[in-house]
C-alpha positions in Angstrom: 0.0 0.0 0.0 2.9 2.4 0.7 4.3 1.6 -2.7 0.9 2.2 -4.3 0.6 5.6 -2.6 4.1 6.6 -3.9 3.1 5.2 -7.4 0.0 7.5 -7.4 1.9 10.6 -6.3 4.7 9.9 -8.8 2.2 9.4 -11.5 0.6 12.8 -10.8 4.0 14.5 -10.8 5.1 12.8 -14.0 1.8 13.3 -15.8 1.9 17.0 -14.9 5.4 17.4 -16.1 4.9 15.5 -19.3 1.7 17.4 -20.2 3.0 20.9 -19.4 6.4 20.4 -20.9 4.8 19.0 -24.0 2.4 21.9 -24.1 5.3 24.4 -23.7 7.3 22.7 -26.4 4.3 22.6 -28.8 3.6 26.3 -28.2 7.2 27.2 -28.6 7.5 25.4 -31.9 4.3 27.0 -33.1 5.6 30.5 -32.1 8.8 29.8 -34.0 7.1 28.5 -37.0 4.4 31.1 -37.1 6.8 34.0 -37.8 10.0 32.4 -39.0 11.2 35.7 -40.5 10.7 37.7 -37.2 13.9 39.0 -35.5 12.5 42.3 -34.0 9.0 43.6 -33.7 8.2 47.3 -33.6 5.0 48.0 -31.6 3.3 50.6 -29.4 4.7 50.8 -25.9 1.3 51.8 -24.3 2.7 55.1 -22.9 0.5 58.2 -23.2 2.5 59.3 -26.3 1.7 56.0 -28.0 -1.8 57.3 -29.0 -0.3 59.7 -31.5 2.6 57.4 -32.7 2.0 56.0 -36.2 3.2 52.7 -37.6 2.7 53.8 -41.2 4.2 53.1 -44.6 6.7 55.9 -44.2 8.1 54.3 -41.0 8.0 50.9 -42.7 10.2 52.1 -45.6 12.7 53.8 -43.2 13.1 50.7 -41.2 13.4 48.5 -44.3 16.2 50.8 -45.5 18.4 50.0 -42.5 21.5 48.0 -43.5 20.8 45.6 -40.7 17.4 44.7 -42.0 17.0 42.0 -44.6 13.2 42.4 -44.8 10.4 44.4 -43.2 6.7 43.5 -43.0 3.7 45.5 -41.7 1.1 43.6 -39.7 -2.5 44.6 -39.1 -3.9 42.1 -36.7 -6.8 42.0 -34.2 -9.8 40.0 -33.0 -11.9 38.3 -35.6 -14.4 35.5 -35.0 -15.4 32.8 -37.5 -19.0 31.7 -37.3 -19.5 28.0 -38.2 -22.1 26.6 -40.5 -24.1 25.7 -37.4 -24.3 29.3 -36.3 -21.8 29.0 -33.4 -18.4 30.6 -32.9 -15.5 28.4 -33.9 -12.5 27.6 -31.7 -11.1 29.4 -28.7 -12.4 33.0 -28.5 -9.2 34.4 -26.8 -7.2 33.1 -29.8 -9.5 34.0 -32.6 -7.4 36.4 -34.8 -7.7 38.4 -37.9 -4.5 39.0 -39.9 -3.5 40.8 -43.1 -2.4 38.7 -46.1 0.8 40.0 -47.5 1.6 38.4 -50.9 5.2 37.9 -51.9 6.8 37.8 -55.3 4.9 34.7 -56.3 1.6 36.2 -55.1 1.3 34.1 -51.9 2.2 34.9 -48.3 5.1 32.8 -47.0 3.5 32.9 -43.5 0.2 31.6 -44.9 0.8 29.4 -48.0 -2.4 28.7 -49.8 -3.7 25.1 -50.2 -6.9 26.0 -52.1 -8.3 29.1 -53.8 -6.6 32.4 -54.0 -5.7 35.4 -51.7 -8.4 37.8 -50.6 -8.7 41.0 -52.7 -11.3 43.2 -51.1 -13.6 44.1 -48.2 -15.9 41.2 -49.0 -13.3 38.4 -49.2 -11.4 36.4 -46.7 -9.1 33.3 -46.4 -9.0 31.0 -43.4 -6.7 28.4 -42.1 -7.4 24.8 -43.3 -8.3 23.4 -39.8 -10.8 26.2 -39.0 -12.4 25.8 -42.4 -12.9 22.1 -41.8 -14.3 22.6 -38.3 -16.6 25.3 -39.5 -17.8 23.2 -42.4 -16.9 25.6 -45.2 -15.3 25.2 -48.6 -13.8 27.7 -51.0 -16.4 29.8 -52.8 -19.0 29.7 -50.1 -20.5 32.7 -48.2 -19.4 32.6 -44.6 -20.1 34.8 -41.6 -17.5 36.6 -39.5 -17.7 38.9 -36.5 -15.3 41.9 -36.4 -15.5 44.9 -34.2 -18.7 43.7 -32.7 -20.6 43.4 -36.0 -21.5 40.1 -37.8 -21.4 40.2 -41.6 -21.3 37.8 -44.6 -18.2 37.5 -46.8 -16.9 35.2 -49.5 -14.4 32.5 -48.6 -11.9 32.7 -51.5 -8.9 30.8 -50.1 -7.7 28.2 -47.5 -4.1 28.3 -46.3 -1.8 26.2 -44.2 -0.2 27.8 -41.1 1.8 26.9 -38.0 0.8 29.5 -35.5 0.7 29.6 -31.7 -2.9 30.8 -31.8 -3.9 27.7 -33.9 -2.0 25.5 -31.4 -4.2 27.0 -28.7 -7.4 26.1 -30.6 -7.8 29.5 -32.2 -8.7 30.5 -35.7 -6.9 32.7 -38.3 -8.9 34.8 -40.7 -6.9 36.6 -43.4 -8.0 39.9 -45.0 -6.3 42.0 -47.7 -4.0 44.6 -46.0 -6.2 47.6 -46.6 -9.3 45.9 -45.1 -7.3 44.7 -42.1 -5.9 48.2 -41.5 -9.4 49.7 -41.4 -10.6 47.0 -39.0 -7.7 46.7 -36.6 -5.2 49.6 -36.9 -5.2 53.1 -35.3 -6.0 54.7 -38.6 -6.4 53.7 -42.2 -3.0 53.1 -43.8 -1.3 52.2 -40.5 -0.3 48.9 -38.9 -0.5 47.3 -35.5 3.1 46.2 -35.6 6.1 45.9 -38.0 8.2 42.8 -38.2 11.9 43.1 -39.1 14.2 40.3 -40.3 17.8 40.6 -39.4 20.4 40.7 -42.1 23.1 37.9 -42.0 25.6 38.5 -39.3 23.3 41.0 -37.4 22.1 40.0 -33.9 18.5 40.6 -32.7 19.8 43.0 -30.0 21.8 45.1 -32.5 18.9 45.3 -34.9 16.6 46.4 -32.0 19.0 49.1 -31.0 19.3 50.4 -34.6 15.5 50.3 -35.1 14.8 52.0 -31.8 17.0 55.0 -32.8 14.5 55.7 -35.7 11.3 55.3 -33.7 9.3 58.3 -32.4 8.1 58.4 -28.8 5.4 55.8 -28.1 7.0 53.0 -30.1 9.5 50.3 -29.1 11.6 47.7 -30.8 11.3 44.3 -29.1 13.6 41.3 -29.8 12.2 37.8 -30.6 13.6 36.4 -27.4 11.6 39.0 -25.3 8.4 38.2 -27.3 8.8 34.5 -26.6 9.5 35.2 -22.9 6.3 37.2 -22.6 4.2 34.4 -24.1 5.3 31.7 -21.6 3.8 32.7 -18.2 0.4 31.1 -18.8 1.9 27.7 -19.4 4.2 28.1 -16.3 1.1 28.9 -14.2 -0.5 25.7 -15.3 2.6 23.7 -14.4 2.7 25.2 -10.9 -1.0 24.5 -10.4 -0.8 20.8 -11.4 2.5 20.3 -9.4 0.9 21.9 -6.3 -1.8 19.3 -6.4 0.8 16.6 -7.0 2.7 17.9 -4.0 -0.3 17.6 -1.8 -0.8 14.0 -2.9 2.8 13.2 -2.1 2.6 15.0 1.3 -0.4 12.7 2.2 1.6 9.8 1.0 4.3 10.5 3.6 1.9 9.7 6.4 1.0 6.4 4.8 4.7 5.5 4.2 5.8 6.5 7.7 2.9 4.7 9.3 3.7 1.5 7.3 7.4 1.4 8.3 6.4 2.3 11.9 4.1 -0.7 12.0 6.7 -2.9 10.3 9.4 -1.8 12.8 7.1 -2.7 15.6 6.3 -6.1 14.1 10.0 -6.8 13.5 11.1 -5.6 16.9 12.3 -9.0 18.0 14.0 -9.6 14.6 15.9 -6.3 15.0 16.8 -7.1 18.6 18.3 -10.5 17.5 20.3 -8.7 14.8 21.6 -6.3 17.5 22.3 -9.2 19.8 24.6 -11.0 17.2 26.6 -7.8 16.5 24.6 -5.6 14.2 25.0 -1.9 14.9 22.2 0.7 15.0 23.3 2.2 11.7 23.2 -1.3 10.1 19.6 -1.8 11.2 18.7 1.8 10.0 20.3 1.1 6.6 18.4 -2.2 6.4 15.1 -0.5 6.8 16.0 2.4 4.5 17.2 -0.1 1.8 13.8 -1.7 1.9 12.2 1.8 1.6 14.5 2.7 -1.3 13.6 -0.5 -3.1 9.9 0.2 -2.6 10.5 3.7 -4.0 12.4 2.5 -7.0 9.7 0.0 -8.0 6.9 2.5 -7.3 8.7 5.2 -9.3 9.1 2.9 -12.3 5.4 2.0 -12.2 4.5 5.6 -11.4 6.3 6.8 -14.5 4.4 4.4 -16.7 1.1 5.4 -15.2 2.2 9.1 -15.4 2.1 8.8 -19.2 -1.6 7.9 -19.0 -2.2 10.7 -16.5 -0.6 13.1 -19.0 -3.1 11.9 -21.7 -6.0 12.4 -19.2 -4.8 16.0 -18.4 -4.5 16.6 -22.1 -8.2 15.7 -22.5 -9.3 17.4 -19.2 -7.7 20.8 -19.8 -8.2 20.8 -23.6 -5.6 23.5 -24.2 -5.5 22.8 -27.9 -9.2 21.9 -28.5 -9.8 19.0 -30.7 -6.2 18.9 -31.8 -4.4 17.0 -29.0 -1.0 18.2 -27.8 1.7 15.8 -29.0 3.0 14.3 -25.7 6.7 13.9 -25.2 7.0 11.2 -22.5 10.7 10.3 -23.1 12.5 13.5 -22.4 15.0 13.5 -19.5 13.0 15.5 -17.0 10.0 13.3 -16.1 12.0 10.0 -15.5 14.5 11.8 -13.3 11.7 13.6 -11.4 9.9 10.2 -11.0 13.0 8.6 -9.5 13.9 11.6 -7.3 10.4 12.1 -6.0 9.6 8.5 -5.5 12.8 7.4 -3.8 13.2 10.7 -2.0 9.7 10.8 -0.5 9.8 7.1 0.5 13.3 7.3 2.1 12.6 10.5 4.0 9.2 9.1 5.2 10.8 5.9 6.4 13.8 7.6 8.1 12.3 8.2 11.5 10.7 4.7 11.7 14.1 3.3 10.7 15.8 5.1 13.5 13.2 3.9 16.0 13.6 0.3 14.7 17.3 0.6 15.2 16.9 1.8 18.7 15.4 -1.6 19.9 17.8 -2.9 22.6 19.3 -6.5 22.1 17.6 -7.6 25.4 14.2 -7.2 23.6 15.0 -10.5 21.8 14.4 -12.3 25.1 10.9 -10.8 25.7 7.8 -12.7 24.8 5.2 -10.1 25.7 3.8 -7.5 23.4 5.5 -4.0 23.5 3.7 -1.4 25.6 1.2 0.7 23.9 2.4 4.0 22.5 0.7 7.0 23.9 0.6 10.6 22.6 3.6 12.6 23.6 2.8 15.5 26.0 5.5 17.7 24.4 4.2 17.0 20.9 0.6 17.7 22.0 1.6 21.1 23.6 3.6 22.0 20.5 0.8 21.0 18.3 -1.7 23.2 20.2 0.6 26.1 19.9 1.2 25.6 16.2 -2.6 25.1 15.6 -3.3 28.4 17.5 -0.6 30.1 15.4 -2.2 28.8 12.2 -5.6 29.9 13.3 -4.3 33.4 14.1 -2.5 33.6 10.7 -5.7 32.6 9.0 -7.6 35.5 10.7 -4.8 37.9 9.7 -4.8 36.6 6.2 -8.4 37.8 5.8 -6.9 41.3 5.3 -3.7 40.1 3.5 -4.6 37.3 1.0 -1.0 36.2 0.4 -0.7 35.1 4.0 -3.1 32.2 3.3 -0.2 30.4 1.6 1.6 30.3 4.9 -1.5 30.2 7.3 -3.1 27.0 5.8 0.1 24.8 6.0 0.8 26.0 9.5 -2.7 25.2 10.6 -2.6 21.7 9.0 0.8 21.0 10.6 -0.6 22.0 14.0 -3.6 19.7 13.5 -1.3 16.9 12.4 0.8 17.3 15.6 -2.2 17.3 17.9 -4.1 14.5 16.2 -2.5 11.8 18.4 -3.9 13.4 21.5 -7.2 13.9 19.8 -7.3 10.3 18.8 -7.0 9.1 22.4 -9.7 11.6 23.6 -12.0 10.7 20.7 -11.7 7.0 21.3 -12.4 7.5 25.0 -15.5 9.6 24.3 -16.8 7.0 21.7 -16.2 3.9 24.0 -19.5 4.2 25.8 -21.7 5.0 22.8 -20.2 2.4 20.6 -20.5 -0.2 23.4 -24.2 0.5 23.6 -24.5 0.5 19.9 -22.4 -2.5 18.9 -21.8 -4.3 22.2 -18.4 -5.9 22.7 -17.5 -5.4 19.0 -17.7 -1.6 19.6 -15.6 -1.9 22.7 -12.9 -3.9 21.0 -12.9 -1.5 18.1 -12.4 1.6 20.3 -9.7 -0.1 22.4 -7.9 -1.1 19.2 -8.0 2.5 18.0 -6.7 3.7 21.4 -3.9 1.0 21.5 -1.6 3.1 19.3 -3.0 6.7 18.9 0.0 7.7 16.7 -1.0 5.1 14.1 -4.6 6.1 14.4 -3.6 9.8 14.0 -1.4 9.1 11.0 -4.2 7.3 9.2 -6.8 9.9 10.1 -4.5 12.7 9.0 -4.4 11.4 5.4 -8.2 11.5 5.3 -8.2 14.9 7.1 -6.0 16.7 4.6 -8.0 15.4 1.6 -11.4 16.4 3.0 -10.1 19.7 4.3 -8.9 20.8 0.8 -12.1 19.6 -0.8 -14.1 21.6 1.8 -12.0 24.7 1.2 -12.7 24.5 -2.5 -16.4 23.8 -2.0 -17.0 26.7 0.4 -15.1 29.1 -1.8 -16.8 28.0 -5.0 -20.3 28.0 -3.5 -19.7 31.5 -1.9 -18.3 33.0 -5.1 -21.1 31.4 -7.1 -23.7 33.0 -4.9 -21.9 36.3 -5.0 -21.8 36.2 -8.8 -25.5 35.4 -8.8 -26.2 38.4 -6.5 -24.1 40.7 -8.5 -25.8 39.5 -11.7 -29.2 40.1 -10.3 -28.2 43.6 -9.2 -26.5 44.4 -12.5 -29.7 43.6 -14.4 -31.2 47.1 -14.5 -33.7 46.6 -17.2 -35.9 43.9 -18.8 -33.2 42.9 -21.3 -29.6 43.6 -22.0 -27.1 42.8 -24.7 -23.5 41.9 -23.7 -20.6 40.4 -25.7 -19.1 37.0 -25.0 -15.6 36.9 -23.5 -13.1 38.7 -25.7 -15.8 40.0 -28.1 -17.3 43.5 -28.4 -20.6 45.2 -29.4 -20.8 47.0 -32.7 -21.4 50.8 -32.7 -24.6 50.4 -34.6 -26.1 47.7 -32.5 -28.0 49.9 -30.1 -29.6 51.9 -32.9 -30.8 48.7 -34.6 -32.3 47.4 -31.4 -34.0 50.8 -30.7 -35.7 50.6 -34.1 -37.5 47.3 -33.2 -41.2 47.4 -32.2 -41.6 46.7 -28.5 -38.5 48.5 -27.5 -39.6 51.3 -25.1 -36.1 52.6 -24.2 -32.6 51.5 -25.4 -29.2 52.9 -24.4 -25.7 51.7 -24.9 -23.3 51.9 -21.9 -19.9 53.0 -23.2 -17.1 53.1 -20.7 -14.6 56.0 -21.0 -12.2 57.9 -18.8 -11.4 61.6 -18.4 -8.0 62.9 -17.3 -8.8 66.0 -15.3 -6.7 69.2 -15.5 -5.6 68.7 -11.9 -4.0 65.4 -12.9 -6.9 63.4 -11.4 -9.1 60.9 -13.3 -12.8 60.2 -13.4 -14.5 57.3 -15.1 -17.6 58.0 -17.0 -20.3 56.0 -18.7 -21.7 57.4 -22.0 -25.5 56.9 -22.5 -28.4 58.0 -24.6 -29.8 60.9 -22.5 -33.4 60.4 -23.8 -33.4 56.7 -23.0 -32.0 57.4 -19.5 -34.9 59.6 -18.7 -37.4 56.9 -19.8 -35.5 54.1 -17.9 -35.8 56.0 -14.6 -32.8 54.2 -13.0 -31.4 57.2 -11.1 -32.4 59.2 -8.1 -31.5 62.7 -9.0 -30.6 64.7 -5.9 -29.6 68.1 -7.5 -30.3 69.5 -11.0 -31.9 67.6 -13.8 -30.9 65.0 -16.5 -32.6 67.2 -19.2 -29.3 68.9 -19.9 -27.2 65.6 -20.1 -27.0 65.9 -23.9 -24.5 68.8 -23.5 -23.3 68.2 -19.9 -22.2 65.7 -17.3 -24.0 64.1 -14.4 -22.0 63.0 -11.4 -22.7 60.6 -8.5 -22.8 62.0 -4.9 -19.5 60.3 -4.1 -17.8 61.8 -7.1 -19.2 65.2 -6.3 -18.0 65.1 -2.8 -14.5 63.8 -3.8 -14.0 66.6 -6.4 -16.0 69.4 -4.8 -18.5 69.5 -7.7 -22.0 70.8 -7.6 -24.6 71.7 -10.3 -23.0 74.4 -12.4 -19.4 73.3 -11.8 -17.4 72.6 -15.0 -15.5 69.3 -15.5 -12.4 70.0 -17.7 -9.7 67.7 -18.9 -9.1 65.3 -21.8 -10.5 62.0 -22.9 -7.9 59.3 -22.2 -8.7 57.3 -25.3 -8.4 60.0 -27.9 -6.6 62.9 -26.1 -9.5 65.3 -26.9 -10.4 68.1 -24.6 -13.4 68.0 -22.3 -15.3 71.0 -20.9 -18.7 70.0 -19.6 -21.0 71.6 -17.0 -22.4 69.5 -14.2 -26.1 69.3 -14.8 -27.1 66.8 -12.1 -25.9 65.0 -8.9 -27.5 61.6 -8.5 -27.3 58.3 -6.7 -27.8 55.1 -8.6 -26.6 51.6 -9.4 -22.8 50.9 -9.6 -22.9 50.3 -13.3 -24.0 53.9 -13.8 -21.4 55.6 -11.6 -19.4 57.7 -11.0 -20.4 59.9 -13.9 -22.7 60.0 -17.0 -22.2 61.8 -20.3 -24.0 61.7 -23.6 -22.7 59.4 -26.3 -22.7 62.5 -28.5 -19.9 63.9 -26.3 -17.5 61.0 -27.0 -14.6 61.6 -29.3 -14.6 60.0 -32.7 -11.7 57.6 -33.1 -9.8 57.7 -36.4 -9.3 53.9 -36.4 -10.3 50.7 -34.8 -7.8 50.9 -31.9 -8.6 53.3 -29.0 -12.2 53.9 -29.8 -14.6 53.7 -26.8 -16.2 50.3 -26.7 -19.8 49.6 -25.9 -19.8 47.5 -22.8 -23.5 46.6 -22.9 -26.9 47.7 -24.1 -29.8 48.2 -21.7 -33.3 47.6 -23.1 -36.7 48.3 -21.5 -39.5 46.5 -23.2 -43.1 47.6 -23.6 -45.4 45.8 -21.2 -45.9 42.1 -22.2 -43.4 42.3 -25.1 -40.2 41.1 -23.3 -40.0 37.6 -24.7 -41.0 38.6 -28.2 -38.5 41.5 -28.2 -35.7 39.2 -27.0 -36.3 36.9 -30.1 -36.5 39.9 -32.4 -33.2 41.3 -31.1 -31.4 38.0 -31.6 -32.7 37.7 -35.1 -31.9 41.3 -36.0 -28.3 41.3 -34.6 -27.7 37.8 -35.9 -24.4 37.8 -34.0 -23.4 34.7 -32.0 -20.8 36.8 -30.2 -23.6 38.8 -28.5 -25.8 37.5 -25.7 -29.3 38.8 -25.5 -30.3 38.1 -21.8 -33.3 38.4 -19.6 -33.0 38.2 -15.8 -32.9 34.4 -15.7 -30.3 34.3 -18.4 -28.0 36.7 -16.5 -28.0 34.6 -13.4 -27.4 31.3 -15.3 -24.5 32.9 -17.2 -23.0 34.2 -14.0 -22.9 30.9 -12.2 -22.1 28.8 -15.3 -18.2 28.7 -14.9 -18.3 27.4 -11.3 -19.6 23.8 -12.1 -16.7 22.9 -14.3 -14.3 24.6 -11.9 -15.5 22.4 -9.1 -15.4 19.3 -11.3 -11.7 19.9 -12.2 -10.8 20.7 -8.5 -12.5 17.5 -7.3 -10.8 15.5 -10.1 -7.4 16.8 -9.1 -8.0 16.3 -5.3 -9.4 12.8 -5.8 -5.9 11.4 -5.9 -5.3 12.7 -2.4 -8.6 11.2 -1.1 -7.7 7.9 -2.7 -4.3 7.9 -1.0 -6.2 8.5 2.3 -8.3 5.5 1.6 -5.2 3.4 1.0 -4.0 4.6 4.4 -7.0 3.0 6.0 -6.6 -0.2 4.1 -2.9 -0.3 5.1 -3.6 0.3 8.8 -6.3 -2.3 8.9 -4.2 -4.8 7.0 -1.3 -4.3 9.4 -3.7 -4.5 12.3 -4.8 -8.0 11.1 -1.2 -9.1 10.7 -0.3 -7.9 14.3 -3.4 -9.5 15.9 -3.4 -13.0 14.4 -3.4 -14.7 17.8 -5.9 -12.1 19.2 -8.3 -12.9 16.4 -7.9 -16.6 17.0 -8.7 -16.1 20.7 -11.8 -14.1 19.9 -12.9 -16.7 17.4 -12.3 -19.4 20.0 -14.5 -17.7 22.6 -17.4 -17.3 20.3 -16.8 -14.3 18.0 -17.9 -15.4 14.5 -16.4 -14.3 11.2 -19.0 -11.5 10.8 -18.1 -10.3 14.2 -14.4 -10.1 13.2 -15.3 -8.0 10.2 -17.5 -5.8 12.3 -14.7 -5.1 14.8 -12.5 -3.9 12.0 -15.2 -1.9 10.4 -16.0 -0.1 13.6 -12.3 0.6 14.2 -12.1 2.1 10.6 -15.2 4.1 11.4 -13.5 5.6 14.5 -10.4 6.5 12.5 -12.5 7.9 9.6 -14.7 9.9 12.0 -11.6 11.6 13.5 -10.2 12.5 10.1 -13.6 13.6 8.7 -14.4 15.9 11.7 -10.9 17.5 11.6 -11.0 17.9 7.8 -14.5 19.3 7.9 -13.8 21.8 10.6 -10.4 22.9 9.2 -11.7 23.1 5.6 -14.8 25.1 6.3 -13.0 27.6 8.6 -10.2 28.2 6.1 -12.7 28.4 3.2 -14.8 30.9 5.2 -11.8 33.0 6.0 -10.7 33.1 2.4 -14.2 34.3 1.4 -14.4 36.8 4.2 -11.1 38.3 2.9 -12.8 39.2 -0.4 -14.6 42.5 -0.2 -18.2 42.2 -1.1 -18.2 38.4 -1.2 -21.1 36.5 0.3 -20.2 33.7 2.7 -22.3 30.7 1.8 -21.9 27.4 3.8 -23.2 24.6 1.5 -24.2 22.4 4.4 -25.9 19.8 2.2 -22.7 19.4 0.1 -20.4 19.5 3.1 -22.6 16.8 4.8 -22.4 14.7 1.7 -18.6 15.1 1.7 -18.4 14.2 5.4 -20.5 11.1 4.8 -18.5 10.1 1.8 -15.3 10.3 3.8 -16.7 8.1 6.5 -18.0 5.7 3.8 -14.6 5.6 2.1 -12.9 4.8 5.4 -15.3 2.1 6.3 -15.3 0.5 2.8 -11.5 0.5 2.9 -11.6 -1.8 5.8 -13.6 -4.5 3.9 -10.6 -6.3 2.3 -8.6 -6.6 5.5 -11.8 -7.6 7.4 -12.4 -10.5 4.9 -8.8 -11.5 5.2 -9.0 -11.6 9.0 -12.2 -13.6 9.0 -10.7 -16.3 6.8 -7.8 -17.0 9.2 -8.3 -20.5 10.6 -8.8 -20.6 14.4 -6.1 -23.2 15.1 -3.5 -21.5 13.0 -4.2 -18.2 14.6 -3.9 -19.7 18.1 -0.5 -21.2 17.2 0.8 -17.9 15.8 3.6 -16.2 17.7 2.2 -12.8 16.5 0.2 -11.1 19.1 
């Protein structure tokens, strides 16, 4: 069982490493292949001066003229969604990209070589990558739908190309436009680019080329080397590696209790054997090495088997996380890292866990070989108990402090668990003492025997319960946090639904500028306003966020409580919330002066009203007519949502009409029920993934119960024989072991439930505005499941004990 626990932990580590390293390698290869001609990229540096910096043809020609540049290419890229023939968006939305097709001397783009059709030559033509065309169900010559800048439109598919791109490797899509169309859709202004790629001339380093290019660039632009671009793209994969390895670490941590418990029980069972070895001349170090050699052998065998199983775990992770959609990541199981990690982790964890039991086994005096009686029961150490209570108190205090400093949870939770682990031996004695009378009344002598067996060695009972405790505690933490955040999201969704209907974009999409007008023209729409987020840099260097709305619609929606002034003048003024007015000293008649952050255009608006209202409409309101007009696609104010009030009795019909009119799968037309469902939708798969990852820890805890019960059967062969001889039947033997497992499982389940719920509650309380929800039904189910797992785990040892012949048991020299 200890070998099986190590095997599972090693398999988790190996699987995590194989999958994440394979993913990193696949993404790195895709990045290198997607832009093989890229040495340096020139881009905006996102400083205030970058708004006016232009990546235009003139700059492209100047850069191309540098002697260090072998080739220069202008790129106009942005977000573009491909709508499949079934009406749904294709692929990963975060990686859905639109690119410009740049034909070379032969008329084809070396980055996107055509496999069918021709290159796009106008606003109504596109080419897409071959895999996306296949998934979408399109062929060359067909009319297809795309969504760009929040608007869905039909275009002609004129070409299909092959490409190796990191966005495709991450399940995205590539839609290619001619350069002029891509510039209008994605760049700051017509005739400009979003970036410029430079290819270094032979003998020129990336660093040197970047320095030479930077000297030509105006403020607001920067030249970035290929190495830096690759480094910026890696953190997401690294985070996944750390997440998976952290769960693997927890599984291995739980394994240490099982291993230590195993070798502690083995050392106790072999006490006379070790004493005989000492009596005939073996030193303590020899006995220690003997036990450790056995542990290392277990570790080596478990590591080898764990590596083989880890390849399967990697395949499961590949399917579970789906980082590359329906194109699986090519796994690389035979690199040097995973086998070395398997051996180091498996042998290291096993040897370290067995070290203290090995030292205890070596400490058996030679005179013990002459003893025939059973060694005295091991009781909880007073010093260990006191230290455990102190550490537990420290962990609890740190958890309370962490409510105001989230990063402290990473220290508080381990300290709390370590304290509970240290004090569990003492709790095991007390728990068994408390349960003796109830179990005796409930199960008679079987209950009494079970409790006394659990009290016989509280350290062993504690070690077994600890494995269950850690698994259940982590599951409870995740459950409380997910349930609380889900309810908080539901509450926020309900409060954010200000009108009968609203239109919002899916993740990474946007709403077109004309969408609100098209909705307002529909019959049944009583009031419609877009909500456009913007920001104003004030003349005193302060900032104020503002929401641009339709003034006429706001008056009909009646969502605000106007305290001063009137919204009638909002078309040419600004309304501010009470908090903003107090913070800046504004009142009706004050003037708000500054510049729009997005377009650097001056603002000078009178305050026409002071109001209180929902958070989505604070801290200031202006008219959409006051917004600056953007010269290009980048930097224009984006419509965050559209609020719609329906005429009485027309809500359901209007919702259908809006969907049909917009005909855009990247936009959600929601009523109140839809908003709540969408808000809580991500939490179910999150919980499923967390439970799947933590299931290994729970399984190892169950193995601990099987292990302890199996060793208990081995140690009590004669005791079982005596019980059978005085009338206890086979069913009674099994019942004694089941009740003993129930006592151990109850201890672990109670500690895990208490620790997990308290930590989960503290984490939620540390989030401002989060609702604390205790899902008692789910927690009760988890508690019962832990008890059931522990009791069921005692079934195989119980059957083994019941099958021991009475006469053989009575002749056994094992007490």
